[in-house]
C-alpha positions as CSV (number, residue, x, y, z in Angstrom):
1,M,170.1,22.3,-60.3
2,F,169.6,18.5,-60.3
3,S,166.1,17.2,-59.7
4,V,164.2,14.1,-58.6
5,F,162.5,14.5,-62.0
6,S,165.7,14.0,-63.9
7,S,166.0,10.8,-66.0
8,Q,169.7,10.5,-65.9
9,G,170.1,8.7,-62.5
10,R,170.9,5.0,-62.2
11,M,167.5,3.8,-61.1
12,P,166.2,0.3,-60.6
13,K,163.7,-0.3,-63.5
14,R,160.1,-0.3,-62.5
15,N,159.6,-3.9,-63.7
16,T,162.5,-5.1,-61.6
17,V,161.1,-3.4,-58.6
18,R,157.6,-4.9,-59.2
19,V,159.2,-8.4,-59.4
20,L,161.1,-7.8,-56.1
21,A,157.8,-6.5,-54.5
22,A,156.0,-9.6,-55.6
23,V,158.8,-11.8,-54.2
24,G,158.7,-9.7,-50.9
25,L,155.0,-10.1,-50.6
26,L,155.2,-13.9,-51.2
27,V,158.0,-14.2,-48.6
28,F,156.1,-12.1,-46.1
29,L,152.9,-14.2,-46.5
30,I,154.8,-17.5,-46.2
31,M,157.0,-16.6,-43.3
32,Q,154.8,-14.2,-41.3
33,I,151.1,-14.7,-42.2
34,L,150.8,-18.4,-42.9
35,P,152.2,-19.4,-39.5
36,M,149.3,-17.5,-38.0
37,A,146.8,-19.5,-40.1
38,T,147.4,-22.9,-38.4
39,P,144.4,-24.7,-36.9
40,D,145.5,-23.9,-33.3
41,S,146.1,-20.2,-34.1
42,L,142.7,-19.9,-35.8
43,E,141.0,-21.6,-32.9
44,Q,142.7,-19.2,-30.5
45,I,141.6,-16.2,-32.5
46,K,138.0,-17.7,-32.6
47,K,138.1,-18.0,-28.8
48,T,139.1,-14.4,-28.2
49,I,136.5,-12.6,-26.2
50,T,135.5,-9.0,-26.5
51,K,136.0,-6.4,-23.7
52,Q,132.2,-6.3,-23.2
53,Q,132.1,-10.0,-22.7
54,A,135.0,-9.7,-20.2
55,V,133.0,-7.1,-18.2
56,E,129.9,-9.3,-18.2
57,L,131.9,-12.4,-17.0
58,A,133.7,-10.4,-14.4
59,A,130.5,-8.8,-13.0
60,E,128.8,-12.3,-12.8
61,F,131.9,-13.6,-10.9
62,A,131.9,-10.7,-8.5
63,G,128.3,-11.2,-7.6
64,S,128.2,-15.0,-7.5
65,T,131.7,-15.8,-6.0
66,L,132.8,-12.7,-4.2
67,G,129.3,-11.7,-3.1
68,M,129.8,-8.2,-4.4
69,P,127.2,-7.1,-7.0
70,V,128.7,-4.5,-9.3
71,P,127.4,-2.5,-12.1
72,S,128.6,-3.6,-15.5
73,D,128.1,-0.3,-17.3
74,D,131.0,1.6,-15.8
75,A,134.0,-0.7,-15.8
76,L,137.6,-0.2,-17.1
77,V,139.0,-3.0,-19.2
78,T,142.7,-3.3,-19.8
79,Y,145.0,-5.9,-21.3
80,E,147.5,-7.5,-19.0
81,T,150.2,-10.1,-19.9
82,R,152.7,-12.3,-18.1
83,S,155.6,-11.1,-20.3
84,D,158.2,-12.9,-18.1
85,I,156.9,-16.4,-18.5
86,Y,155.7,-15.7,-22.1
87,G,159.3,-14.7,-22.9
88,Y,160.8,-17.8,-21.2
89,L,158.4,-20.1,-23.1
90,S,159.3,-18.4,-26.4
91,R,163.0,-18.6,-25.7
92,E,162.9,-22.3,-24.8
93,D,160.4,-23.2,-27.5
94,L,157.9,-24.4,-25.0
95,M,154.9,-22.3,-26.0
96,E,153.0,-25.0,-27.8
97,A,153.3,-27.5,-24.9
98,Y,152.2,-24.8,-22.4
99,A,149.2,-23.7,-24.4
100,K,147.8,-27.2,-24.8
101,T,148.0,-28.0,-21.1
102,Y,148.0,-24.9,-18.9
103,E,146.7,-22.0,-21.0
104,E,143.1,-22.2,-19.7
105,Q,143.8,-22.0,-15.9
106,F,147.2,-20.2,-16.2
107,P,146.7,-17.8,-19.1
108,L,149.5,-15.6,-20.3
109,E,147.1,-12.8,-21.5
110,V,144.0,-11.6,-19.7
111,F,141.5,-8.8,-19.7
112,R,141.6,-7.0,-16.3
113,V,138.2,-5.6,-15.5
114,R,138.3,-2.8,-12.9
115,F,135.2,-1.8,-11.0
116,E,135.7,1.5,-9.0
117,Q,134.4,1.7,-5.4
118,P,132.3,-1.5,-5.6
119,D,131.2,-1.1,-2.0
120,D,131.6,1.3,0.9
121,V,135.0,-0.1,1.9
122,L,137.0,-0.9,-1.2
123,N,138.5,1.6,-3.6
124,A,138.3,-0.9,-6.5
125,L,137.8,-4.5,-7.5
126,T,139.7,-6.1,-10.4
127,V,138.8,-9.4,-12.0
128,D,141.1,-11.1,-14.5
129,V,139.4,-12.9,-17.4
130,N,141.2,-15.2,-19.8
131,L,141.5,-13.4,-23.1
132,Y,140.9,-16.7,-24.9
133,G,137.7,-18.5,-23.7
134,G,136.6,-16.1,-21.0
135,R,137.5,-18.1,-17.9
136,V,137.9,-16.0,-14.7
137,V,141.3,-16.7,-13.3
138,G,142.0,-14.1,-10.6
139,F,140.8,-11.1,-8.6
140,E,142.0,-8.4,-6.4
141,R,140.2,-6.3,-3.8
142,I,142.0,-3.0,-3.5
143,L,141.6,-1.1,-0.3
144,T,144.5,1.4,-0.5
145,Y,147.3,0.1,-2.7
146,N,147.2,-2.7,-5.2
147,N,149.6,-5.6,-5.0
148,T,152.0,-4.2,-7.6
149,T,152.2,-0.9,-5.7
150,K,152.9,-2.7,-2.5
151,E,155.7,-4.6,-4.1
152,M,157.2,-1.4,-5.4
153,L,156.9,0.3,-2.0
154,K,158.6,-2.7,-0.4
155,K,161.5,-2.5,-2.9
156,Q,161.9,1.2,-2.2
157,G,162.1,0.5,1.5
158,I,158.9,2.4,2.2
159,E,157.0,-0.7,3.4
160,S,158.7,-3.6,5.1
161,S,157.7,-7.3,5.1
162,E,156.7,-6.9,8.7
163,S,154.4,-4.0,8.1
164,L,152.8,-5.8,5.2
165,Q,152.3,-8.9,7.4
166,A,150.7,-6.7,10.0
167,L,148.4,-5.3,7.3
168,E,147.3,-8.9,6.6
169,G,146.0,-9.2,10.2
170,N,148.8,-11.3,11.6
171,L,147.2,-14.5,10.1
172,S,148.7,-17.9,10.8
173,L,149.4,-20.3,7.9
174,E,146.3,-22.3,8.9
175,D,144.2,-19.2,8.8
176,K,145.4,-18.4,5.3
177,E,144.8,-21.9,4.1
178,R,141.3,-21.8,5.5
179,L,140.5,-18.5,3.8
180,A,141.9,-19.7,0.5
181,E,140.0,-23.0,0.4
182,P,136.6,-21.7,-1.0
183,Y,138.4,-19.9,-3.8
184,L,140.4,-22.9,-4.7
185,K,137.2,-24.8,-5.1
186,A,135.6,-22.0,-7.1
187,F,138.5,-22.0,-9.5
188,G,138.5,-25.7,-9.9
189,F,141.9,-26.6,-8.3
190,D,142.3,-30.0,-6.7
191,P,143.5,-29.6,-3.1
192,A,145.4,-32.9,-3.3
193,K,147.7,-31.4,-5.9
194,L,148.5,-28.2,-3.8
195,K,151.2,-27.7,-1.3
196,P,152.3,-24.4,0.3
197,D,155.5,-23.1,-1.2
198,S,158.1,-22.9,1.6
199,T,160.7,-21.2,-0.6
200,A,158.6,-18.1,-1.1
201,N,159.9,-15.3,1.1
202,K,157.0,-12.8,0.9
203,P,153.7,-12.1,2.7
204,G,150.6,-14.0,1.6
205,L,150.3,-17.6,0.7
206,I,151.7,-19.4,-2.4
207,Y,150.7,-22.9,-3.4
208,E,152.8,-25.0,-5.8
209,V,150.6,-27.1,-8.0
210,T,152.1,-30.6,-8.1
211,G,152.8,-31.9,-11.6
212,Y,152.3,-28.5,-13.2
213,E,155.7,-28.0,-14.8
214,V,157.1,-26.8,-18.1
215,G,160.8,-26.6,-18.6
216,Q,162.2,-25.1,-15.3
217,S,158.9,-23.3,-14.6
218,R,156.2,-24.5,-12.2
219,G,152.6,-23.6,-11.6
220,L,151.8,-21.4,-8.6
221,I,148.7,-19.9,-7.0
222,Q,149.2,-16.8,-4.9
223,F,146.9,-15.4,-2.3
224,N,147.2,-12.1,-0.5
225,Y,145.4,-10.9,2.6
226,E,144.3,-7.7,4.1
227,N,142.6,-7.1,7.4
228,G,142.1,-10.8,8.0
229,E,140.4,-11.4,4.7
230,T,141.5,-12.7,1.3
231,S,142.3,-9.7,-0.8
232,S,143.5,-11.3,-4.0
233,M,144.2,-14.5,-5.9
234,E,146.2,-15.1,-9.1
235,S,147.6,-18.2,-10.8
236,Y,150.8,-18.1,-12.9
237,F,153.9,-20.0,-13.7
238,D,157.1,-18.7,-12.2
239,V,160.3,-17.9,-14.2
240,P,163.7,-19.4,-13.5
241,A,166.1,-17.0,-11.8
242,A,168.6,-17.3,-14.6
243,H,166.1,-16.2,-17.1
244,T,165.1,-13.2,-15.0
245,D,168.7,-12.2,-14.5
246,Y,169.3,-12.4,-18.2
247,V,166.4,-10.2,-19.1
248,K,167.5,-7.6,-16.5
249,G,170.9,-7.5,-18.0
250,Q,169.4,-7.2,-21.5
251,K,167.2,-4.3,-20.4
252,K,170.2,-2.4,-19.0
253,L,171.9,-2.8,-22.3
254,A,168.7,-1.6,-24.1
255,N,168.7,1.5,-22.0
256,W,172.3,2.2,-22.9
257,F,171.4,1.8,-26.6
258,T,168.4,4.0,-26.3
259,W,169.8,6.9,-24.2
260,A,173.4,6.9,-25.3
261,G,173.1,5.7,-28.8
262,Y,169.7,7.2,-29.8
263,A,168.5,10.0,-27.6
264,L,171.9,11.7,-27.3
265,F,172.7,11.7,-31.0
266,S,169.1,12.5,-31.9
267,F,169.4,15.6,-29.6
268,V,172.6,16.6,-31.3
269,L,171.0,16.2,-34.7
270,G,168.1,18.3,-33.5
271,I,170.4,21.2,-32.4
272,L,172.3,21.0,-35.7
273,A,169.0,21.1,-37.6
274,I,168.2,24.5,-36.0
275,V,171.7,25.7,-37.0
276,Y,171.5,24.6,-40.6
277,S,168.0,25.8,-41.0
278,V,169.4,29.2,-40.6
279,K,172.6,28.7,-42.6
280,T,170.8,27.2,-45.6
281,R,167.8,29.7,-45.5
282,P,168.5,31.0,-49.0
283,F,168.0,27.5,-50.4
284,S,164.9,26.5,-48.4
285,S,161.9,28.2,-46.7
286,F,160.7,28.3,-43.1
287,V,157.2,27.7,-44.4
288,R,158.2,24.3,-45.5
289,G,157.7,21.6,-43.0
290,L,154.9,23.3,-41.1
291,V,152.1,21.0,-42.4
292,L,154.1,17.8,-41.9
293,S,155.4,18.7,-38.4
294,S,151.8,19.8,-37.4
295,I,150.5,16.4,-38.6
296,Y,153.2,14.7,-36.6
297,F,152.2,16.7,-33.4
298,I,148.5,16.1,-33.8
299,F,148.7,12.4,-34.5
300,S,151.3,11.9,-31.7
301,M,149.0,13.6,-29.2
302,V,146.0,11.5,-30.4
303,G,148.2,8.5,-29.8
304,A,149.1,9.6,-26.3
305,L,145.4,10.4,-25.4
306,N,144.5,7.0,-26.9
307,M,146.6,5.3,-24.2
308,L,144.3,6.8,-21.4
309,P,143.1,3.3,-20.2
310,L,146.7,2.3,-19.5
311,L,147.1,5.3,-17.2
312,Q,143.7,4.8,-15.5
313,K,144.2,1.1,-14.6
314,D,146.1,1.9,-11.4
315,G,143.5,4.5,-10.3
316,L,145.5,7.6,-10.9
317,E,143.6,10.8,-9.9
318,A,142.5,13.2,-12.6
319,V,145.0,15.9,-11.6
320,F,147.9,13.5,-12.2
321,L,146.5,12.5,-15.6
322,I,146.1,16.1,-16.6
323,V,149.7,17.0,-15.5
324,G,151.0,13.9,-17.3
325,F,149.3,14.9,-20.5
326,V,150.6,18.5,-20.3
327,V,154.1,17.2,-19.9
328,Q,153.6,14.8,-22.8
329,G,152.3,17.7,-24.9
330,V,155.4,19.8,-24.1
331,V,157.7,16.9,-25.0
332,T,155.8,16.1,-28.2
333,L,155.9,19.8,-29.2
334,L,159.7,19.8,-28.8
335,I,160.1,16.7,-30.9
336,A,157.7,18.2,-33.5
337,A,159.9,21.3,-33.5
338,S,163.0,19.2,-34.1
339,I,161.2,17.5,-37.0
340,Y,160.2,20.8,-38.4
341,F,163.8,22.1,-38.4
342,S,165.0,18.8,-39.8
343,L,162.7,19.3,-42.7
344,V,163.8,22.8,-43.3
345,G,167.5,22.2,-42.7
346,G,167.6,18.9,-44.6
347,D,165.9,20.4,-47.6
348,G,168.3,23.4,-47.5
349,L,171.4,21.2,-47.3
350,W,170.4,19.1,-50.3
351,R,169.3,22.1,-52.5
352,K,172.5,23.9,-51.6
353,Q,174.3,21.0,-53.4
354,G,171.9,21.4,-56.3
355,I,169.9,18.3,-55.4
356,N,166.1,18.3,-55.1
357,L,165.1,15.5,-52.8
358,W,161.9,17.0,-51.5
359,S,159.9,18.6,-54.3
360,R,157.6,21.6,-53.6
361,A,153.9,21.9,-54.5
362,K,154.7,24.9,-56.7
363,E,157.2,22.9,-58.8
364,P,156.2,21.3,-62.1
365,E,154.6,17.8,-62.2
366,Y,154.3,17.8,-58.4
367,G,151.0,16.0,-58.4
368,R,152.3,13.3,-60.7
369,H,155.5,13.0,-58.6
370,V,153.4,12.4,-55.4
371,L,151.3,9.8,-57.2
372,S,154.4,8.0,-58.5
373,S,156.0,8.3,-55.0
374,M,153.0,6.5,-53.5
375,Q,153.2,3.8,-56.1
376,N,156.9,3.2,-55.5
377,G,156.2,3.4,-51.8
378,Y,153.8,0.4,-51.9
379,L,156.4,-1.6,-54.0
380,W,159.3,-0.9,-51.7
381,A,157.2,-1.5,-48.6
382,L,156.5,-5.0,-49.8
383,I,160.2,-5.5,-50.6
384,L,161.0,-4.4,-47.0
385,L,158.4,-6.7,-45.5
386,G,159.9,-9.6,-47.3
387,T,163.4,-8.6,-46.3
388,Q,162.4,-8.1,-42.7
389,S,161.0,-11.7,-42.7
390,V,164.2,-13.1,-44.0
391,I,166.2,-11.1,-41.4
392,F,164.0,-12.4,-38.6
393,F,164.5,-16.0,-39.9
394,I,168.3,-15.6,-39.9
395,L,168.4,-13.9,-36.5
396,E,166.4,-16.6,-34.9
397,R,168.8,-19.3,-36.1
398,V,172.1,-17.4,-35.6
399,F,171.4,-15.5,-32.4
400,G,168.4,-17.4,-31.1
401,T,166.3,-14.3,-31.2
402,W,163.0,-14.4,-29.3
403,S,160.3,-12.0,-28.2
404,T,157.7,-11.5,-25.6
405,T,154.6,-9.5,-25.0
406,D,154.3,-5.9,-23.7
407,A,151.0,-4.6,-22.4
408,S,152.2,-0.9,-22.8
409,Q,152.3,-1.4,-26.6
410,S,149.1,-3.3,-27.1
411,A,146.2,-1.9,-29.0
412,Y,143.9,-3.5,-26.5
413,N,145.0,-0.8,-24.0
414,M,143.9,2.0,-26.3
415,L,140.7,4.0,-25.8
416,Y,140.0,3.5,-29.5
417,P,142.1,0.8,-31.0
418,V,141.0,1.7,-34.6
419,L,143.2,4.8,-34.2
420,F,146.3,2.8,-33.6
421,P,147.6,2.7,-37.3
422,L,147.6,6.5,-37.4
423,L,151.0,6.2,-35.6
424,A,152.4,4.9,-38.9
425,W,152.3,8.4,-40.2
426,V,154.1,9.7,-37.1
427,A,157.0,7.4,-37.8
428,G,157.0,7.9,-41.5
429,I,157.0,11.7,-41.3
430,G,159.3,12.2,-38.4
431,E,161.9,9.5,-38.8
432,E,162.5,10.0,-42.5
433,A,162.8,13.7,-41.9
434,V,165.4,13.4,-39.0
435,Y,167.4,10.4,-40.1
436,R,167.3,10.6,-43.9
437,L,166.4,14.0,-45.2
438,F,168.6,15.8,-42.6
439,G,170.7,13.1,-41.0
440,I,172.4,11.9,-44.2
441,P,173.6,15.2,-45.6
442,M,174.6,16.4,-42.1
443,L,176.7,13.3,-41.4
444,K,178.1,13.4,-44.9
445,K,179.6,16.8,-44.1
446,I,181.6,15.1,-41.4
447,F,182.5,11.7,-42.9
448,R,182.6,12.7,-46.6
449,S,180.8,9.5,-47.6
450,T,177.1,9.0,-48.4
451,F,177.3,5.4,-47.5
452,I,178.9,6.0,-44.1
453,A,176.4,8.8,-43.4
454,S,173.5,6.5,-44.3
455,L,174.9,3.7,-42.2
456,I,175.4,5.9,-39.1
457,S,172.0,7.5,-39.4
458,A,170.5,4.1,-39.7
459,I,172.3,2.8,-36.6
460,I,171.1,5.8,-34.6
461,W,167.6,5.2,-35.8
462,A,167.9,1.5,-35.0
463,F,169.1,2.1,-31.5
464,G,165.8,4.0,-30.9
465,H,163.9,0.7,-31.1
466,S,166.0,-1.2,-28.6
467,L,163.4,-1.1,-25.8
468,Y,161.0,-3.4,-27.8
469,P,160.7,-6.8,-26.0
470,I,162.9,-8.6,-28.5
471,Y,166.0,-10.4,-27.2
472,P,169.0,-10.4,-27.4
473,V,168.5,-6.6,-27.6
474,Y,171.3,-6.2,-30.2
475,S,169.2,-8.3,-32.7
476,R,166.7,-5.4,-33.1
477,P,169.4,-2.8,-34.0
478,I,171.0,-5.3,-36.4
479,E,167.6,-5.8,-38.2
480,L,166.7,-2.1,-38.3
481,T,170.2,-1.0,-39.4
482,I,169.7,-3.1,-42.5
483,I,166.1,-1.8,-42.9
484,G,167.4,1.7,-42.3
485,L,169.9,1.3,-45.1
486,M,167.1,0.2,-47.4
487,F,165.1,3.3,-46.4
488,S,168.2,5.4,-47.2
489,F,168.5,3.7,-50.6
490,V,164.8,4.6,-51.4
491,F,165.3,8.1,-50.1
492,L,168.5,8.7,-52.2
493,R,166.9,7.2,-55.4
494,Y,163.4,8.6,-55.2
495,G,163.4,11.4,-52.6
496,Y,161.8,12.2,-49.3
497,I,158.1,11.8,-50.3
498,T,158.7,8.2,-51.6
499,A,160.7,7.3,-48.5
500,M,158.0,8.7,-46.3
501,F,155.3,6.8,-48.2
502,T,157.4,3.6,-48.0
503,H,157.8,4.0,-44.2
504,V,154.1,4.8,-43.7
505,I,152.9,1.9,-45.8
506,F,155.3,-0.5,-44.2
507,N,154.1,0.4,-40.7
508,S,150.5,0.7,-41.8
509,I,150.5,-2.9,-43.0
510,L,152.0,-4.3,-39.8
511,M,149.8,-2.2,-37.5
512,S,146.7,-2.9,-39.5
513,L,147.3,-6.6,-39.3
514,S,147.6,-6.3,-35.5
515,L,144.3,-4.4,-35.4
516,M,142.6,-7.0,-37.7
517,L,143.8,-9.9,-35.5
518,M,141.8,-8.4,-32.7
519,G,138.7,-9.4,-34.6
520,G,135.4,-7.6,-35.3
521,A,134.1,-6.0,-38.5
522,L,135.1,-2.5,-37.4
523,N,138.8,-3.5,-36.9
524,W,138.9,-5.4,-40.2
525,S,137.4,-2.4,-42.0
526,A,139.7,0.0,-40.3
527,G,142.7,-2.1,-41.1
528,I,141.9,-2.3,-44.8
529,F,141.2,1.5,-44.8
530,Y,144.6,2.3,-43.2
531,I,146.4,0.1,-45.7
532,V,144.9,2.0,-48.7
533,L,145.0,5.4,-46.9
534,P,148.4,6.4,-48.4
535,A,146.9,5.8,-51.9
536,I,143.9,8.0,-51.0
537,V,146.1,10.8,-49.7
538,A,148.3,10.7,-52.9
539,F,145.3,10.8,-55.2
540,V,143.8,13.7,-53.4
541,I,147.1,15.6,-53.7
542,Y,147.2,14.7,-57.4
543,L,143.7,15.9,-58.0
544,F,144.6,19.3,-56.5
545,N,147.9,19.4,-58.5
546,P,147.0,17.9,-62.0
547,P,149.5,17.8,-64.8
548,G,149.7,20.9,-66.8
549,R,148.7,23.2,-64.0
550,P,150.7,26.5,-64.2
551,R,153.5,26.7,-61.6
552,S,155.4,29.6,-60.2
553,I,158.7,27.7,-60.3
554,P,159.9,26.8,-63.8
555,P,161.0,23.2,-64.5
556,V,164.6,22.3,-64.1
557,H,164.5,19.2,-66.3
558,K,161.9,17.8,-68.6
559,R,160.2,14.9,-66.7
560,E,160.0,11.6,-68.4
561,E,158.0,8.5,-67.4
562,E,159.7,7.8,-64.0
563,P,160.7,10.3,-61.3
564,L,164.5,9.7,-60.9
565,L,167.2,11.0,-58.7
566,T,170.4,12.4,-60.1
567,S,173.4,13.2,-57.9
568,P,176.0,15.8,-59.0
569,H,178.8,13.2,-58.4
570,P,179.1,9.5,-57.7
571,E,179.2,10.0,-53.9
572,G,175.5,10.6,-54.1
573,H,174.9,6.9,-54.6
574,L,175.1,4.1,-52.1
C-alpha cells in the first residue's frame, strides 16, 4: 500500500513552500490589509460605535424627539445596510466621494435598535443609528406590520396601494408635509433644499434633497404614515433603475449556479457517497468520520443559533423561531450525514487503490503527521491568501468585479460575534471531505483523469459560493475554481488532514480579521485565538500520539523527514 508517509512522491520542497508562503503573506498584506490602514479607514474604524452606545443614543432620541421614554436594558440591536446603493457606489467607484459628503446624514450602515411594546399602542419602535459616529438617522413606529412587510404584502397583491393609503388616514399632501416638518428640523435638514418627489408612485411622502447627488443617484427622505400620524422616517440615496435591473439579473444567474450547478451535483455526490461507503467497506470503517461529522453538526448548529438576532428583528413569535430551528437542525443533520458518508466512502475509494490520503490514529507516526499537516496548512493558507489577492486584482481590472454588503452575513447580527470564526472548521471539515476526499476519486472513476476530476469538483464547490454579493456573479466561481484546484493540489500531495487544516486556517484568518475590525479587546483576543487554534489542536493531538507509541497497524513505509504522497501511477498527480 502507498502511504502519505512515503518519501518517493514529487513534493515541493519545504524551503520552496516557505518562500512562497512568505511571498503570499506579503502580497496579502500589501493588497488587502494596507488599503484598510489609510487615514480615512482608520478614522472610520475609530468612529465605530458599540451596540450599547447605539441603544443609549436610540433611547435618548425616543424620549426627547418622539416623546416615548423607553427602557434601554431590553433592546435588540441588529446591523442593517443599504446594499443597493453601497453596490452602486462600489461599481461606479464613487464610494470615497459619497463618504466625504453624505455618509453622516445618509449612512450606508446602521445599527437598528428595536424596543418591543414601547407603549400601550405600538408593537415595537425601531431607531436607526449611524454605525460610524452615532447620529440617529431614522425611526419606525410599528403598529402591526413594519414597512418592509407592507411592501412585501403589496407585491404579493395582499395589500393594495389604496388600502395602504386608507391605513394612513387619507391624509392630504399638505397634511403629510405638516406632520413631517418637526422631524425634518430635528434631523437637521434645510426645508429650502427639499421638494416633494412627484415621480414616487407609493404611499407616504418622499422628499428629494436638492443638490444631494452622486453619479445617477440622489438623496431622498421618506416618511410613512399610519392612523393620521407619522409612523416612520428614513433617509437614503436611490439607485438607478439600470443598476437595479442588472443586480436582479445577476441574482437569477446566481440562483441557477447555486441550485443547478451546486446543490444538484452535491446531492448526487451525497447519494454516491452512501453507495461507495458500502462498496468499499473492506477498505475503510464506519467508525471513521463520526468525530469530524459530529463536530461539523455541532459547530453548524452553534452558527445557526448564533444568528438569532437576525430572526428576531422582524418580531417573529417564539413558536416560529422554534419551528425554524427544528427545520434547520434536520437539514444540518442531513448535510452532516452526507459529510460522514463522504469521509467513509472517500477513504475507502483511495485505500482500495492502495493510497492512504487520510491516516488513522492507530497508524505509525500519526501524531507527527498531524503536526506536520498543521505546519503545511499554515504555509499553504498564506500562499492561498496571496493568490486570492492577485485573483481579485485581476478580476477587478478584467471584469470590473465589485461587491456590496449583506446584513445576513454580518458578524454584527450574531448573538455572540466571537463565535463567528468557528464556522471556518465547518467549511474545512465538510468541503474538503465532500469535494476533495470523496469528490475527486468518484469523478475520476467517470472521467479517468485526476486533473479533470479535480477541476469538476472545484467548479461544483465554487458554484456553491455564487450567492455572495460579488458581481458579476461568474467572477466568484472563477476565483474559487482556481482556489479549489489549489486545495486539490494540497490534498493530493499531503492528504486530507493537511487540506482540512489549510482550509480552516485560510478561513480562520479572514473571519478573524473581520471580527477584529469590529474593535474591542475581546474581539481582538478572540481573533488571535482562532488564528492559532489549529496549531493548538494539532499539538494536543500530537501530545496524545507521541512518536514511538505502539500502534496496532504496522507501518507501510519508513517515514522520513516530510510526510509525502505517492500515487501508484502518474495519473495521481495534477
